[in-house]
N, C-alpha and C positions, 0 to 999 in steps of 0.2 A: 394588469401587471405594472408595478411601479419600477420601471427600469432605472430611474435615477437613484432610487434607494439601493437597489442591487449593486449598481455601479459604485456608489459611494462606499458601501461596506466592503465590496470586493477590492477596490483600490486601496482602502485603508489597510486591509490584511496583506495585500501584496507589498505595500510600502513598508510594513513592519518586517517582511522577509528581506527586503533590500537593505534595511537599516541593520539587520543582524545577519549579513551575508555569510560571515564566517561560520556561524552556528547553523544557519539554514541550508547552505549549499556546500561550502568548502569542506566542513568537518565530515558530513556523511560521505562525500566523494572520496576523501582521504581514507576513511574507515573502510569503505568498500574496496578501494584499491589495495589496502593491506590484506583484506580477505583474499583478494585475487592473487596477490603475490605469494602469500603463505600457502593457500590451498593449491593454486595452480603450479607453483614451483615445487613445494615439498611433496604433496600427494601426487601431482602430475608426473613426477619422475618415477613413481611406482605404478601408476595407472596411465599408460600412454594413451589409450583410446577407450571410449565407451560407445559401443554400437557404431564404430567407424568414425567417430568424431573425437578429435583430440580433447583431452580432459580440460585443458585451459579454455577451449571454446565451449565445451559442454556446460561448464559452470556459469557462463556469462548470463544466460536467462535467469538462473537461480539467484545470482547476485543482484541483478536488476530487480527481481521480484522481492528479495529481502529488503532492499532499500525502499522500494515502492510501498510495501505493506507497512513497515515501521514508520516511515516518514508521513504517510497519509494519515495514520492514526495519531501520531504525535502532533502534526500541524493542526489538524481539525480539533483535537481535544483541547489543546492549549488555546486555540483561537476563540473557542466559545467559553472555556473555563475562566480565562483571565477577565473578561468583562463581568462575569458573575462574581469573581473574587473582589473586583474593585467597585462593583455596584453599577457600572455603566450599562449593564445589560438592560436595566429598567428604562433607561432613556431610549434604547432601541425598541423595547416592547411597547412603550407609550407613544412612539412615533407612528405615523400612518403607513406602517409597513406590515404586510401579512406574514404569517409564520412561514409560508412557502417561500417568500422572497428572502427571508432571513436564512433559511436553509440553503437556498440556491447560492446566496452570496458567500456564506462561510464555507460551505462544502466545496463550492466552485473554486474558491481561492486556495483551499488546502490541496485539492486535486491538481490544480495548476502548478503549484510549487512542487508537488511530487512528480508530476510529468516532466517538468524541467529538469529535476534532479535525475530521474531515470534516463532521460535523453543524454545528459552529460556523462553519466556512467557508461551508457552504451557507446558513446563516442570515444571515451577514455579506453574502454576495453578493446576497441578496434585498433588501438595503438600497440597492444601487446599480442593479440592473437587474430587469426583470420575468422571473420564472422560472416555468415551468410543468412539471409532471411528468405526462406522459400515461400512463405505466405505472408507478405507484408500487410495486407488488409486485415487478416486475422490477428496478426501481431498487434496492430493498432487497436483493434477491437478489445482484445484481452488487456492491453496496456491501459486503455481509457476506462474500461469497465472496472478493473481492479482498483484503479486510483479513486474513482468516485465511490465504489462500494466501501472501501476501507476508510475513506474520508467520512462517509456517513457513520461508520462504526466509531470513528474517533469523535465525531460530533456527539454521539450517544454517550460515550465515556465522559466527555467534557461536561455534559449535563448531569450525569450520575455522580461524578466525583465531588466530594465535599472537602477535599484537601489535596495538596500536591502529591502526597504519598499514593493516594488512590489513582491519581492521574497517570502515574508511572506503573501502576500495578499490572494492568492488562497488557500494555506493550512489552514490558520487560519479562513478565512471568508467563504470558500466554502466547502472544503473537510471535515474538522472536523464537522461542523454543519450537513452536509448531512449524515455523518456516525452516528452521534447521533440520527438523525431523520430517519435512515434507518433500524430500528429494531435491533440495536445492543444490547439493553437492554430490549427489549420487543418483543412480537409477534405483527405484525400489525393487527392480528385478534382481539386484545384487543381494537382496536380503533373503533369509530363509523363508519358506512358504508361510509359516505362522506369522512372522513379523510383516510380511507383505499384506496379509489380510488385516492385521491390526492397523497398519499405516493407512489403509483405505478409509478409515474412520477420521482421518485428519483432513479437514476441508482444504488446507493449503496445498495438499498433493495435487488436487484438480487444477488449481490456479497455475502452479509451477509446470505441471505436465502440459497443459494447453498452451502456455506461453512458450515452452521449449519446442513443442511441436511446430509452432509457427516459424521457428528459426530453422530447425534441422529435419523436420518431418519425423522426429522421434517422440513417442509418447508412452507414458506408463499406463495411462487410461485413455479411453476414447476421447478425442477432441470434442465431440458433440456432448459427451457427459461432462467434460470440463466446463464447457460454455453453459450448460444447463445448471450446474452447481453454482457457478458465478452469478448467474441471473437469479437463482433462488436466494442466495445470500443477500443480493441487492434488494430483492423484494422484501425479505425479512427486515432488513435495516430500515427501509422506507416505512414499513408498518410500525416499527418501534418508534421512529421519529414522529409519525402521525399520532401515535398514542401519547407521546410526551407532550405535544402541543395541545392535544384535546383535553388532557387532564391537568395541564399546568405543572407537571411533575418537576420539582426543583427549580421552577421559574418564579414562583410566588415569593414575596418577601417573607 
């Protein structure tokens, strides 16, 4: 394992985040805070509690998950797409660095940025509402697994995209809508039975449900099932990345 190469790529990606601090950290935090103010104040006045938890506190895990999913995908996809766009990816591929080390560096940097952002949002939310974490170890597990899983997904999107339009296609038209419809701002038990069944086909439901359970002990689906679905998605992403490097898909000149 070439740790020096991993460290070099990782530090370069993290340095890029600090150079664009407003875009990477401040802007997502402000956007999420606006979600919190609008949904927490406007809808919270009409829905005082959800299963014994104030609505403002109830939506905190969903807001964190929304930021975590979108930023993990965006950070990782841009991180690998931009070197492809400029042609510098071939310098990395020609260096004595294995494919595994490339993935660890790029995905690790993207996940780190997302985890920092999620932690800031959690701290910010604590200024507005009371938050309790009943299962801190499970919270950290879901937090880290989700960040790395969707960073891998973003890495795949960055390899697949052949233009900036495609780079934004999946995050804007798939990931964000699925997160909104995945119980981020409501419990799926509030829905009619038919739509509850339909919602269970949304993979984000399991991520949000498991993460919220770690906070308040409330879950729309079994926490074990949530963890299993997260691990399954992670394994699928790892398999796709392995196939990309084995075949050289979109990496060859």
